[in-house]
gemmi code that builds the backbone of each chain (N, CA, C; Angstrom):
import gemmi

chains = {
    "A": [
        ("UNK", (14.533, 16.168, 11.571), (14.933, 15.307, 10.452), (15.366, 16.146, 9.264)),
        ("UNK", (14.554, 17.146, 8.927), (14.850, 18.006, 7.781), (16.179, 18.713, 7.922)),
        ("UNK", (16.443, 19.262, 9.130), (17.681, 20.009, 9.356), (18.910, 19.127, 9.181)),
        ("UNK", (18.810, 17.925, 9.730), (19.922, 16.997, 9.655), (20.240, 16.683, 8.187)),
        ("UNK", (19.194, 16.492, 7.423), (19.400, 16.162, 6.010), (20.074, 17.301, 5.270)),
        ("UNK", (19.654, 18.521, 5.600), (20.242, 19.664, 4.910), (21.742, 19.761, 5.175)),
        ("UNK", (22.137, 19.325, 6.380), (23.565, 19.327, 6.673), (24.281, 18.261, 5.856)),
        ("UNK", (23.617, 17.138, 5.724), (24.268, 16.015, 5.055), (24.381, 16.206, 3.544)),
        ("UNK", (23.391, 16.853, 2.971), (23.388, 16.983, 1.523), (23.425, 18.451, 1.133)),
        ("UNK", (24.497, 18.856, 0.522), (24.557, 20.222, 0.018), (23.585, 20.335, -1.148)),
        ("UNK", (23.019, 21.502, -1.292), (22.157, 21.715, -2.449), (20.732, 21.278, -2.225)),
        ("UNK", (20.341, 21.066, -0.980), (18.922, 20.817, -0.734), (18.637, 19.527, -0.017)),
        ("UNK", (17.373, 19.369, 0.332), (16.946, 18.196, 1.081), (16.812, 17.007, 0.135)),
        ("UNK", (17.337, 15.884, 0.548), (17.116, 14.650, -0.207), (16.315, 13.696, 0.672)),
        ("UNK", (15.152, 13.332, 0.189), (14.314, 12.410, 0.944), (14.240, 11.064, 0.234)),
        ("UNK", (13.911, 10.056, 1.018), (13.680, 8.732, 0.439), (12.226, 8.666, -0.026)),
        ("UNK", (12.048, 8.603, -1.332), (10.712, 8.489, -1.926), (10.495, 7.047, -2.368)),
        ("UNK", (9.284, 6.565, -2.183), (8.933, 5.282, -2.796), (7.605, 5.406, -3.530)),
        ("UNK", (7.623, 4.973, -4.778), (6.402, 4.921, -5.580), (5.978, 3.459, -5.663)),
        ("UNK", (4.763, 3.200, -5.204), (4.308, 1.817, -5.074), (3.281, 1.499, -6.158)),
        ("UNK", (3.604, 0.508, -6.974), (2.708, 0.066, -8.047), (1.987, -1.200, -7.630)),
        ("UNK", (0.670, -1.141, -7.553), (-0.105, -2.297, -7.116), (-1.148, -2.750, -8.136)),
        ("UNK", (-1.243, -2.031, -9.249), (-2.318, -2.328, -10.202), (-1.775, -2.871, -11.524)),
        ("UNK", (-2.587, -3.654, -12.206), (-2.220, -4.169, -13.524), (-1.990, -2.988, -14.476)),
        ("UNK", (-1.137, -3.193, -15.508), (-0.754, -2.060, -16.362), (-1.885, -1.483, -17.217)),
        ("UNK", (-2.813, -2.322, -17.636), (-3.875, -1.828, -18.524), (-5.238, -2.044, -17.866)),
        ("UNK", (-6.250, -1.426, -18.406), (-7.576, -1.527, -17.788), (-7.890, -0.292, -16.967)),
        ("UNK", (-6.886, 0.226, -16.285), (-7.006, 1.533, -15.632), (-5.738, 2.320, -15.980)),
        ("UNK", (-5.767, 3.606, -15.685), (-4.642, 4.455, -16.074), (-3.633, 4.618, -14.921)),
        ("UNK", (-3.889, 3.945, -13.787), (-3.023, 4.137, -12.616), (-1.543, 3.873, -12.914)),
        ("UNK", (-1.261, 2.732, -13.552), (0.139, 2.346, -13.762), (0.876, 3.403, -14.578)),
        ("UNK", (0.236, 3.847, -15.647), (0.856, 4.848, -16.524), (1.080, 6.163, -15.773)),
        ("UNK", (0.092, 6.550, -14.959), (0.235, 7.830, -14.268), (1.221, 7.754, -13.098)),
        ("UNK", (1.378, 6.576, -12.500), (2.451, 6.426, -11.505), (3.805, 6.585, -12.204)),
        ("UNK", (3.907, 5.982, -13.377), (5.165, 6.065, -14.124), (5.502, 7.525, -14.453)),
        ("UNK", (4.492, 8.300, -14.799), (4.719, 9.730, -15.087), (5.227, 10.451, -13.834)),
        ("UNK", (4.691, 10.053, -12.692), (5.106, 10.627, -11.410), (6.580, 10.274, -11.132)),
        ("UNK", (6.929, 9.027, -11.387), (8.303, 8.561, -11.158), (9.276, 9.348, -12.041)),
        ("UNK", (8.904, 9.534, -13.299), (9.787, 10.230, -14.238), (10.024, 11.678, -13.807)),
        ("UNK", (8.967, 12.346, -13.352), (9.113, 13.739, -12.898), (10.011, 13.808, -11.660)),
        ("UNK", (9.883, 12.811, -10.787), (10.666, 12.832, -9.548), (12.165, 12.840, -9.835)),
        ("UNK", (12.540, 12.297, -10.988), (13.965, 12.217, -11.340), (14.596, 13.598, -11.434)),
        ("UNK", (13.782, 14.613, -11.721), (14.302, 15.970, -11.883), (14.615, 16.633, -10.546)),
        ("UNK", (14.222, 15.985, -9.439), (14.352, 16.636, -8.127), (15.504, 16.083, -7.281)),
        ("UNK", (16.345, 15.249, -7.879), (17.506, 14.700, -7.172), (17.153, 14.086, -5.822)),
        ("UNK", (16.102, 13.298, -5.800), (15.718, 12.614, -4.574), (16.177, 11.151, -4.629)),
        ("UNK", (16.106, 10.483, -3.485), (16.491, 9.079, -3.411), (15.247, 8.240, -3.745)),
        ("UNK", (15.090, 7.930, -5.035), (13.833, 7.353, -5.515), (13.869, 5.823, -5.525)),
        ("UNK", (12.827, 5.243, -4.971), (12.628, 3.787, -4.993), (11.290, 3.512, -5.684)),
        ("UNK", (11.243, 2.439, -6.455), (9.989, 2.063, -7.103), (9.694, 0.614, -6.704)),
        ("UNK", (8.469, 0.391, -6.225), (8.099, -0.952, -5.780), (6.964, -1.502, -6.648)),
        ("UNK", (7.012, -2.804, -6.876), (5.962, -3.489, -7.631), (5.435, -4.627, -6.778)),
        ("UNK", (4.151, -4.587, -6.498), (3.551, -5.688, -5.749), (2.106, -5.889, -6.191)),
        ("UNK", (1.490, -6.953, -5.673), (0.153, -7.348, -6.135), (0.166, -7.422, -7.685)),
        ("UNK", (-0.929, -7.005, -8.337), (-0.965, -7.056, -9.805), (0.025, -6.072, -10.440)),
        ("UNK", (0.603, -5.197, -9.635), (1.611, -4.257, -10.147), (2.811, -4.959, -10.771)),
        ("UNK", (3.056, -6.223, -10.390), (4.205, -6.941, -10.972), (4.006, -7.160, -12.482)),
        ("UNK", (2.758, -7.190, -12.924), (2.499, -7.356, -14.373), (3.003, -6.155, -15.187)),
        ("UNK", (3.175, -5.019, -14.550), (3.636, -3.825, -15.277), (4.999, -4.037, -15.920)),
        ("UNK", (5.833, -4.866, -15.276), (7.197, -5.055, -15.803), (7.401, -6.474, -16.336)),
        ("UNK", (6.300, -7.101, -16.739), (6.423, -8.424, -17.354), (6.894, -8.267, -18.798)),
        ("UNK", (7.795, -9.151, -19.198), (8.297, -9.158, -20.586), (7.178, -9.460, -21.571)),
        ("UNK", (7.364, -9.005, -22.799), (6.519, -9.449, -23.907), (5.112, -8.876, -23.915)),
        ("UNK", (4.947, -7.678, -23.425), (3.612, -7.071, -23.448), (3.230, -6.681, -24.883)),
        ("UNK", (2.017, -7.037, -25.262), (1.531, -6.707, -26.604), (0.122, -6.144, -26.463)),
        ("UNK", (-0.010, -4.846, -26.693), (-1.294, -4.180, -26.438), (-2.043, -3.854, -27.723)),
        ("UNK", (-1.548, -4.398, -28.841), (-2.118, -4.042, -30.152), (-3.640, -4.236, -30.187)),
        ("UNK", (-4.084, -5.420, -29.796), (-5.516, -5.714, -29.863), (-6.326, -4.937, -28.834)),
        ("UNK", (-5.632, -4.473, -27.807), (-6.296, -3.757, -26.725), (-6.538, -2.291, -27.094)),
        ("UNK", (-5.745, -1.804, -28.038), (-5.856, -0.397, -28.435), (-5.260, 0.559, -27.418)),
        ("UNK", (-4.426, 0.027, -26.515), (-3.737, 0.882, -25.533), (-2.297, 1.075, -25.966)),
        ("UNK", (-1.705, 2.171, -25.518), (-0.280, 2.355, -25.755), (0.497, 1.393, -24.854)),
        ("UNK", (1.460, 0.692, -25.439), (2.336, -0.164, -24.643), (3.454, 0.702, -24.076)),
        ("UNK", (3.354, 1.013, -22.802), (4.367, 1.898, -22.211), (5.446, 1.137, -21.453)),
        ("UNK", (5.432, -0.204, -21.575), (6.397, -0.986, -20.795), (7.868, -0.682, -21.137)),
        ("UNK", (8.195, -0.298, -22.393), (9.615, 0.023, -22.655), (10.145, 1.161, -21.779)),
        ("UNK", (9.239, 2.020, -21.297), (9.677, 3.148, -20.474), (10.337, 2.689, -19.174)),
        ("UNK", (9.898, 1.537, -18.649), (10.519, 1.053, -17.413), (12.008, 0.786, -17.619)),
        ("UNK", (12.323, 0.377, -18.852), (13.732, 0.111, -19.142), (14.537, 1.400, -19.231)),
        ("UNK", (13.854, 2.509, -19.512), (14.534, 3.797, -19.645), (14.803, 4.456, -18.289)),
        ("UNK", (14.208, 3.918, -17.234), (14.353, 4.558, -15.910), (15.817, 4.669, -15.494)),
        ("UNK", (16.588, 3.653, -15.882), (18.013, 3.643, -15.557), (18.685, 4.930, -16.048)),
        ("UNK", (18.290, 5.384, -17.209), (18.845, 6.606, -17.791), (18.519, 7.851, -16.985)),
        ("UNK", (17.507, 7.736, -16.148), (17.146, 8.855, -15.257), (17.724, 8.641, -13.857)),
        ("UNK", (18.663, 7.719, -13.748), (19.257, 7.356, -12.447), (18.229, 6.806, -11.465)),
        ("UNK", (17.188, 6.204, -11.985), (16.229, 5.518, -11.106), (16.501, 4.024, -11.252)),
        ("UNK", (17.241, 3.502, -10.291), (17.713, 2.121, -10.403), (17.288, 1.242, -9.237)),
        ("UNK", (16.604, 1.858, -8.276), (16.203, 1.077, -7.103), (14.785, 0.549, -7.290)),
        ("UNK", (14.708, -0.567, -7.992), (13.413, -1.180, -8.268), (13.267, -2.442, -7.419)),
        ("UNK", (12.160, -2.547, -6.718), (11.935, -3.675, -5.828), (10.647, -4.393, -6.208)),
        ("UNK", (10.716, -5.711, -6.202), (9.531, -6.520, -6.509), (9.291, -7.484, -5.356)),
        ("UNK", (8.036, -7.618, -5.002), (7.707, -8.511, -3.893), (7.654, -9.965, -4.370)),
        ("UNK", (8.428, -10.807, -3.698), (8.538, -12.221, -4.107), (7.174, -12.924, -4.096)),
        ("UNK", (6.418, -12.731, -3.022), (5.130, -13.421, -2.896), (4.182, -13.032, -4.031)),
        ("UNK", (4.212, -11.751, -4.434), (3.327, -11.311, -5.520), (3.673, -12.017, -6.824)),
        ("UNK", (4.995, -12.191, -7.080), (5.429, -12.941, -8.269), (4.931, -14.374, -8.189)),
        ("UNK", (5.218, -15.028, -7.060), (4.895, -16.449, -6.910), (3.399, -16.704, -7.019)),
        ("UNK", (2.601, -15.826, -6.417), (1.148, -15.997, -6.458), (0.621, -15.956, -7.896)),
        ("UNK", (1.402, -15.311, -8.787), (0.966, -15.180, -10.182), (1.745, -16.077, -11.126)),
        ("UNK", (2.510, -17.005, -10.577), (3.278, -17.947, -11.391), (4.400, -17.284, -12.165)),
        ("UNK", (4.900, -16.180, -11.650), (5.982, -15.458, -12.329), (7.288, -15.613, -11.550)),
        ("UNK", (8.399, -15.379, -12.271), (9.694, -15.345, -11.586), (10.470, -14.154, -12.123)),
        ("UNK", (11.628, -13.916, -11.530), (12.444, -12.769, -11.930), (12.776, -12.812, -13.418)),
        ("UNK", (12.894, -14.035, -13.978), (13.248, -14.195, -15.391), (12.163, -13.652, -16.324)),
        ("UNK", (10.946, -13.487, -15.805), (9.838, -12.976, -16.626), (9.832, -11.449, -16.714)),
        ("UNK", (10.728, -10.802, -15.994), (10.654, -9.340, -15.891), (11.580, -8.641, -16.872)),
        ("UNK", (11.184, -7.456, -17.335), (11.927, -6.782, -18.396), (12.969, -5.802, -17.895)),
        ("UNK", (13.076, -5.643, -16.578), (14.112, -4.778, -16.000), (14.820, -5.511, -14.857)),
        ("UNK", (16.010, -5.022, -14.528), (16.722, -5.568, -13.377), (16.067, -5.058, -12.107)),
        ("UNK", (15.736, -5.985, -11.230), (15.070, -5.599, -9.981), (15.703, -6.350, -8.822)),
        ("UNK", (15.380, -5.896, -7.643), (15.722, -6.660, -6.454), (14.436, -7.295, -5.951)),
        ("UNK", (14.429, -8.623, -5.876), (13.238, -9.322, -5.383), (13.347, -9.448, -3.869)),
        ("UNK", (12.344, -8.967, -3.177), (12.373, -8.990, -1.704), (11.102, -9.652, -1.172)),
        ("UNK", (11.201, -10.193, 0.023), (10.038, -10.829, 0.637), (9.018, -9.763, 1.047)),
        ("UNK", (7.802, -10.223, 1.288), (6.740, -9.303, 1.719), (7.151, -8.587, 3.011)),
        ("UNK", (7.768, -9.326, 3.910), (8.189, -8.745, 5.192), (9.251, -7.664, 4.966)),
        ("UNK", (10.207, -7.962, 4.070), (11.268, -6.984, 3.808), (10.727, -5.765, 3.064)),
        ("UNK", (9.724, -5.983, 2.206), (9.103, -4.859, 1.511), (8.452, -3.919, 2.524)),
        ("UNK", (7.781, -4.507, 3.507), (7.141, -3.683, 4.542), (8.183, -2.894, 5.320)),
        ("UNK", (9.298, -3.563, 5.605), (10.374, -2.912, 6.348), (10.932, -1.740, 5.534)),
        ("UNK", (11.140, -2.007, 4.252), (11.672, -0.983, 3.347), (10.743, 0.235, 3.296)),
        ("UNK", (9.443, -0.030, 3.203), (8.473, 1.076, 3.181), (8.575, 1.903, 4.455)),
        ("UNK", (8.792, 1.193, 5.560), (8.914, 1.876, 6.845), (10.107, 2.809, 6.912)),
        ("UNK", (11.103, 2.557, 6.076), (12.314, 3.387, 6.078), (12.180, 4.619, 5.191)),
        ("UNK", (11.090, 4.705, 4.442), (10.920, 5.815, 3.495), (10.422, 7.079, 4.200)),
        ("UNK", (10.729, 8.246, 3.604), (10.157, 9.510, 4.079), (8.804, 9.752, 3.421)),
        ("UNK", (8.703, 9.414, 2.149), (7.474, 9.682, 1.397), (7.108, 8.436, 0.591)),
        ("UNK", (5.892, 7.949, 0.776), (5.409, 6.814, -0.012), (4.172, 7.263, -0.771)),
        ("UNK", (4.216, 7.132, -2.086), (3.036, 7.476, -2.878), (2.618, 6.237, -3.655)),
        ("UNK", (1.336, 6.058, -3.753), (0.860, 4.800, -4.311), (-0.375, 4.989, -5.171)),
        ("UNK", (-0.666, 3.992, -5.959), (-1.920, 3.916, -6.706), (-2.074, 2.490, -7.197)),
    ],
    "B": [
        ("UNK", (2.502, 20.668, 12.598), (3.090, 19.870, 11.516), (2.584, 20.350, 10.156)),
        ("UNK", (3.437, 20.179, 9.168), (3.089, 20.617, 7.810), (2.730, 19.377, 6.975)),
        ("UNK", (1.494, 19.330, 6.501), (1.032, 18.166, 5.741), (0.947, 18.463, 4.244)),
        ("UNK", (1.300, 17.470, 3.450), (0.974, 17.474, 2.028), (-0.092, 16.414, 1.817)),
        ("UNK", (-1.041, 16.695, 0.937), (-2.129, 15.738, 0.710), (-2.235, 15.416, -0.786)),
        ("UNK", (-2.343, 14.121, -1.071), (-2.531, 13.670, -2.451), (-3.917, 13.036, -2.561)),
        ("UNK", (-4.736, 13.555, -3.479), (-6.091, 13.023, -3.690), (-6.117, 12.284, -5.028)),
        ("UNK", (-6.364, 10.975, -4.959), (-6.254, 10.137, -6.156), (-7.578, 9.779, -6.823)),
        ("UNK", (-8.692, 10.175, -6.212), (-9.979, 9.734, -6.765), (-10.945, 10.900, -6.922)),
        ("UNK", (-11.918, 10.720, -7.807), (-12.905, 11.757, -8.073), (-13.932, 11.859, -6.957)),
        ("UNK", (-14.721, 12.938, -6.980), (-15.728, 13.135, -5.945), (-16.923, 12.199, -6.138)),
        ("UNK", (-17.643, 11.906, -5.059), (-18.897, 11.132, -5.048), (-18.726, 9.658, -5.386)),
        ("UNK", (-17.912, 9.350, -6.406), (-17.724, 7.963, -6.795), (-16.865, 7.213, -5.781)),
        ("UNK", (-16.187, 7.945, -4.934), (-15.185, 7.350, -4.050), (-15.095, 8.192, -2.783)),
        ("UNK", (-14.812, 7.526, -1.676), (-14.722, 8.224, -0.389), (-13.462, 9.096, -0.281)),
        ("UNK", (-12.456, 8.830, -1.148), (-11.129, 9.439, -0.947), (-11.155, 10.960, -0.798)),
        ("UNK", (-11.904, 11.653, -1.668), (-11.824, 13.111, -1.606), (-12.574, 13.653, -0.391)),
        ("UNK", (-13.665, 13.004, 0.023), (-14.336, 13.398, 1.269), (-13.385, 13.224, 2.455)),
        ("UNK", (-12.722, 12.068, 2.483), (-11.808, 11.785, 3.597), (-10.652, 12.778, 3.618)),
        ("UNK", (-10.129, 13.076, 2.431), (-9.007, 14.015, 2.339), (-9.437, 15.391, 2.838)),
        ("UNK", (-10.634, 15.809, 2.424), (-11.153, 17.111, 2.848), (-11.315, 17.154, 4.364)),
        ("UNK", (-11.907, 16.104, 4.924), (-12.147, 16.079, 6.376), (-10.832, 16.018, 7.141)),
        ("UNK", (-9.860, 15.305, 6.574), (-8.533, 15.246, 7.199), (-7.899, 16.647, 7.210)),
        ("UNK", (-7.965, 17.308, 6.062), (-7.360, 18.643, 5.936), (-7.990, 19.610, 6.923)),
        ("UNK", (-9.319, 19.564, 6.991), (-10.049, 20.468, 7.868), (-9.702, 20.191, 9.338)),
        ("UNK", (-9.669, 18.922, 9.706), (-9.346, 18.546, 11.087), (-7.923, 18.981, 11.441)),
        ("UNK", (-7.001, 18.797, 10.494), (-5.605, 19.178, 10.744), (-5.500, 20.685, 10.982)),
        ("UNK", (-6.186, 21.461, 10.144), (-6.156, 22.921, 10.291), (-6.783, 23.330, 11.631)),
        ("UNK", (-7.912, 22.702, 11.961), (-8.593, 23.017, 13.233), (-7.694, 22.726, 14.438)),
        ("UNK", (-6.792, 21.770, 14.281), (-5.866, 21.425, 15.371), (-4.606, 22.289, 15.343)),
        ("UNK", (-4.546, 23.222, 14.399), (-3.400, 24.128, 14.363), (-2.265, 23.685, 13.442)),
        ("UNK", (-2.500, 22.629, 12.659), (-1.472, 22.204, 11.700), (-1.614, 22.987, 10.397)),
        ("UNK", (-0.593, 22.842, 9.559), (-0.620, 23.531, 8.269), (-0.820, 22.525, 7.142)),
        ("UNK", (-1.537, 22.938, 6.105), (-1.601, 22.119, 4.888), (-0.738, 22.824, 3.842)),
        ("UNK", (0.384, 22.215, 3.527), (1.302, 22.830, 2.569), (0.679, 22.884, 1.177)),
        ("UNK", (0.031, 21.786, 0.808), (-0.593, 21.723, -0.522), (-1.496, 20.505, -0.606)),
        ("UNK", (-2.586, 20.640, -1.370), (-3.380, 19.464, -1.746), (-3.170, 19.284, -3.245)),
        ("UNK", (-2.718, 18.091, -3.624), (-2.471, 17.829, -5.045), (-3.501, 16.822, -5.550)),
        ("UNK", (-4.132, 17.161, -6.659), (-5.182, 16.308, -7.235), (-4.625, 15.590, -8.458)),
        ("UNK", (-4.635, 14.253, -8.397), (-4.035, 13.454, -9.463), (-5.017, 12.335, -9.847)),
        ("UNK", (-4.726, 11.617, -10.909), (-5.635, 10.582, -11.431), (-7.037, 11.224, -11.558)),
        ("UNK", (-8.103, 10.448, -11.246), (-9.448, 11.026, -11.318), (-9.675, 12.106, -10.258)),
        ("UNK", (-8.735, 12.265, -9.363), (-8.822, 13.325, -8.355), (-8.960, 14.707, -8.964)),
        ("UNK", (-8.489, 14.857, -10.209), (-8.585, 16.171, -10.884), (-10.048, 16.608, -11.036)),
        ("UNK", (-10.970, 15.632, -11.014), (-12.392, 15.961, -11.196), (-12.966, 16.711, -9.988)),
        ("UNK", (-12.233, 16.733, -8.892), (-12.648, 17.522, -7.733), (-12.633, 19.021, -8.026)),
        ("UNK", (-11.984, 19.411, -9.110), (-11.765, 20.836, -9.368), (-12.771, 21.439, -10.340)),
        ("UNK", (-13.700, 20.635, -10.849), (-14.559, 21.169, -11.907), (-15.638, 22.119, -11.377)),
        ("UNK", (-15.733, 23.251, -12.023), (-16.754, 24.237, -11.632), (-18.136, 23.816, -12.127)),
        ("UNK", (-18.180, 22.808, -12.993), (-19.466, 22.371, -13.544), (-20.199, 21.380, -12.651)),
        ("UNK", (-19.565, 20.967, -11.576), (-20.225, 20.044, -10.648), (-21.372, 20.770, -9.952)),
        ("UNK", (-22.548, 20.143, -9.975), (-23.726, 20.786, -9.377), (-24.613, 19.709, -8.744)),
        ("UNK", (-24.198, 19.197, -7.592), (-24.930, 18.093, -6.975), (-26.268, 18.560, -6.402)),
        ("UNK", (-27.209, 17.639, -6.165), (-28.486, 17.992, -5.532), (-28.233, 18.734, -4.217)),
        ("UNK", (-29.095, 19.690, -3.911), (-28.813, 20.594, -2.784), (-28.954, 19.927, -1.417)),
        ("UNK", (-29.544, 18.720, -1.377), (-29.664, 18.058, -0.073), (-28.455, 17.170, 0.243)),
        ("UNK", (-27.409, 17.287, -0.582), (-26.183, 16.520, -0.325), (-25.018, 17.486, -0.143)),
        ("UNK", (-23.903, 16.983, 0.344), (-22.695, 17.803, 0.456), (-22.243, 18.227, -0.937)),
        ("UNK", (-21.523, 19.351, -0.998), (-20.957, 19.779, -2.271), (-19.433, 19.691, -2.156)),
        ("UNK", (-18.892, 18.630, -2.723), (-17.465, 18.327, -2.544), (-16.585, 19.443, -3.110)),
        ("UNK", (-16.923, 19.900, -4.316), (-16.097, 20.938, -4.951), (-16.124, 22.223, -4.127)),
        ("UNK", (-17.325, 22.583, -3.677), (-17.470, 23.803, -2.855), (-16.741, 23.675, -1.518)),
        ("UNK", (-16.736, 22.456, -0.947), (-15.991, 22.239, 0.296), (-14.517, 22.587, 0.117)),
        ("UNK", (-13.932, 22.079, -0.975), (-12.517, 22.375, -1.266), (-12.317, 23.876, -1.459)),
        ("UNK", (-13.233, 24.437, -2.235), (-13.164, 25.856, -2.565), (-13.153, 26.709, -1.287)),
        ("UNK", (-14.012, 26.329, -0.343), (-14.132, 27.090, 0.905), (-12.862, 26.926, 1.753)),
        ("UNK", (-12.282, 25.740, 1.699), (-11.038, 25.499, 2.426), (-9.934, 26.425, 1.903)),
        ("UNK", (-9.923, 26.601, 0.583), (-8.932, 27.494, -0.030), (-9.204, 28.944, 0.370)),
        ("UNK", (-10.479, 29.320, 0.362), (-10.855, 30.702, 0.716), (-10.525, 31.014, 2.171)),
        ("UNK", (-10.946, 30.113, 3.059), (-10.828, 30.386, 4.501), (-9.409, 30.238, 5.025)),
        ("UNK", (-8.641, 29.332, 4.439), (-7.332, 29.014, 5.027), (-6.190, 29.115, 4.026)),
        ("UNK", (-6.435, 29.687, 2.873), (-5.394, 29.857, 1.848), (-4.688, 28.535, 1.520)),
        ("UNK", (-5.458, 27.456, 1.490), (-4.852, 26.165, 1.146), (-4.597, 26.122, -0.360)),
        ("UNK", (-3.407, 25.672, -0.732), (-2.998, 25.614, -2.130), (-3.565, 24.336, -2.769)),
        ("UNK", (-4.537, 24.501, -3.669), (-5.176, 23.356, -4.327), (-4.637, 23.254, -5.752)),
        ("UNK", (-3.869, 22.214, -6.018), (-3.193, 22.101, -7.310), (-3.689, 20.875, -8.081)),
        ("UNK", (-4.054, 21.105, -9.326), (-4.564, 20.057, -10.204), (-3.480, 19.703, -11.218)),
        ("UNK", (-3.215, 18.416, -11.378), (-2.173, 17.985, -12.325), (-2.587, 18.293, -13.756)),
        ("UNK", (-1.723, 18.968, -14.472), (-2.048, 19.387, -15.838), (-2.246, 18.194, -16.776)),
        ("UNK", (-1.375, 17.205, -16.703), (-1.444, 16.071, -17.637), (-2.669, 15.195, -17.345)),
        ("UNK", (-2.883, 14.908, -16.053), (-4.062, 14.107, -15.669), (-5.335, 14.881, -16.004)),
        ("UNK", (-5.304, 16.194, -15.850), (-6.451, 17.037, -16.168), (-6.770, 17.016, -17.654)),
        ("UNK", (-5.733, 17.123, -18.474), (-5.958, 17.134, -19.924), (-6.577, 15.828, -20.401)),
        ("UNK", (-6.140, 14.698, -19.800), (-6.742, 13.406, -20.157), (-8.241, 13.398, -19.886)),
        ("UNK", (-8.655, 14.127, -18.848), (-10.041, 14.027, -18.369), (-10.857, 15.280, -18.644)),
        ("UNK", (-10.331, 16.168, -19.470), (-11.092, 17.359, -19.835), (-11.120, 18.429, -18.772)),
        ("UNK", (-10.179, 18.382, -17.831), (-10.088, 19.440, -16.819), (-8.949, 20.371, -17.229)),
        ("UNK", (-9.334, 21.556, -17.684), (-8.359, 22.549, -18.141), (-8.629, 23.854, -17.389)),
        ("UNK", (-7.822, 24.846, -17.666), (-7.931, 26.133, -16.965), (-9.385, 26.626, -16.866)),
        ("UNK", (-10.105, 26.550, -17.986), (-11.487, 27.064, -18.037), (-12.467, 26.248, -17.194)),
        ("UNK", (-12.070, 25.028, -16.827), (-12.991, 24.160, -16.074), (-12.922, 24.398, -14.579)),
        ("UNK", (-11.915, 25.147, -14.127), (-11.609, 25.193, -12.699), (-12.581, 26.028, -11.882)),
        ("UNK", (-13.002, 25.476, -10.749), (-13.733, 26.250, -9.753), (-12.724, 27.191, -9.077)),
        ("UNK", (-13.203, 28.306, -8.520), (-12.285, 29.229, -7.840), (-11.519, 28.521, -6.727)),
        ("UNK", (-10.275, 28.901, -6.545), (-9.475, 28.313, -5.470), (-8.523, 27.234, -5.956)),
        ("UNK", (-8.784, 26.685, -7.152), (-7.903, 25.660, -7.708), (-6.959, 26.298, -8.731)),
        ("UNK", (-5.796, 25.685, -8.893), (-4.915, 26.087, -9.986), (-4.331, 24.836, -10.638)),
        ("UNK", (-3.919, 25.001, -11.894), (-3.340, 23.880, -12.641), (-1.836, 24.014, -12.658)),
        ("UNK", (-1.150, 22.910, -12.397), (0.303, 22.930, -12.522), (0.815, 21.516, -12.776)),
        ("UNK", (2.125, 21.371, -12.755), (2.712, 20.080, -13.115), (2.935, 19.168, -11.920)),
        ("UNK", (3.317, 17.930, -12.247), (3.590, 16.925, -11.221), (4.750, 17.304, -10.302)),
        ("UNK", (5.587, 18.223, -10.769), (6.688, 18.689, -9.932), (6.181, 19.261, -8.619)),
        ("UNK", (4.965, 19.827, -8.659), (4.367, 20.414, -7.460), (4.049, 19.334, -6.423)),
        ("UNK", (3.781, 18.133, -6.897), (3.524, 17.007, -5.988), (4.837, 16.560, -5.332)),
        ("UNK", (5.865, 16.421, -6.146), (7.162, 15.993, -5.605), (7.668, 17.053, -4.617)),
        ("UNK", (7.479, 18.322, -4.980), (7.900, 19.405, -4.088), (7.151, 19.319, -2.749)),
        ("UNK", (5.862, 19.006, -2.815), (5.081, 18.860, -1.585), (5.655, 17.724, -0.733)),
        ("UNK", (6.049, 16.635, -1.380), (6.669, 15.519, -0.660), (7.963, 15.932, 0.027)),
        ("UNK", (8.702, 16.816, -0.626), (9.973, 17.271, -0.061), (9.729, 18.270, 1.080)),
        ("UNK", (8.804, 19.198, 0.869), (8.599, 20.294, 1.826), (7.762, 19.900, 3.045)),
        ("UNK", (6.803, 19.017, 2.855), (5.904, 18.684, 3.960), (6.588, 17.736, 4.948)),
        ("UNK", (6.150, 17.791, 6.204), (6.660, 16.844, 7.187), (6.059, 15.461, 6.945)),
        ("UNK", (4.804, 15.440, 6.494), (4.127, 14.172, 6.195), (3.324, 14.335, 4.922)),
        ("UNK", (3.426, 13.322, 4.052), (2.654, 13.313, 2.818), (1.593, 12.224, 2.986)),
        ("UNK", (0.328, 12.588, 2.824), (-0.744, 11.611, 3.055), (-1.518, 11.396, 1.766)),
        ("UNK", (-1.640, 10.130, 1.361), (-2.338, 9.784, 0.122), (-3.757, 9.301, 0.428)),
        ("UNK", (-4.719, 9.787, -0.333), (-6.102, 9.314, -0.211), (-6.517, 8.660, -1.523)),
        ("UNK", (-6.828, 7.387, -1.465), (-7.213, 6.635, -2.657), (-7.205, 5.162, -2.296)),
        ("UNK", (-7.311, 4.294, -3.288), (-7.318, 2.858, -3.000), (-5.918, 2.354, -2.701)),
    ],
}
model = gemmi.Model(1)
for chain_id, residues in chains.items():
    chain = gemmi.Chain(chain_id)
    for i, (resn, *xyz) in enumerate(residues, 1):
        res = gemmi.Residue()
        res.name, res.seqid = resn, gemmi.SeqId(i, " ")
        for name, pos in zip(("N", "CA", "C"), xyz):
            atom = gemmi.Atom()
            atom.name, atom.element = name, gemmi.Element(name[0])
            atom.pos, atom.b_iso = gemmi.Position(*pos), 0.0
            res.add_atom(atom)
        chain.add_residue(res)
    model.add_chain(chain)
structure = gemmi.Structure()
structure.add_model(model)
structure.setup_entities()
């Protein structure tokens, strides 16, 4: 697999990476630290995908206000991902529906996919990292 | 096969680092290579030299340390996650080193399989 890729892409191996967000944005530091991982990956010219499922869909909900919580609101950073050429964002439809959310509630452009298609997509990745 | 390992949880509080250690050891015993173990999130706490568990239990930090000594496994602690949790250069047990998240992405690129241990 590696050799074939090197032939296809000059300048190094390009793998399909997926970063999977499954946790709510605040309360634990997972969401923020996944985001830091995603941002660093942009420097490596890889084929980066970011997925949001389970409570992870709350990470990209519009209108986050963390003032009373005393946490940094890092949600604007998701909007900056485009500037790093990270544009393949996927959200699981069932996770949205289970939480009474729809695509209109989200602060970035995403592709909404079914749970089955999300699983298929994960299967196509070379590297999946999650938290 | 060349494995990369990501450890997302701290020692004792969670099975992840025990499982990661046992996976790494089993892989090496079977003749595979561990390209790198990267410690992220609370996983950085696996690297503290101040850990001193009761002697009738396993010593998670020492287990990692011995893996590095015996098999030259590269144990890398995330600098940013470490700074959040008070794990800095001076806190490290022998065998660990501090570096950036780029080392994790590089492991994903270089390894044949990247395995995550955590929830």
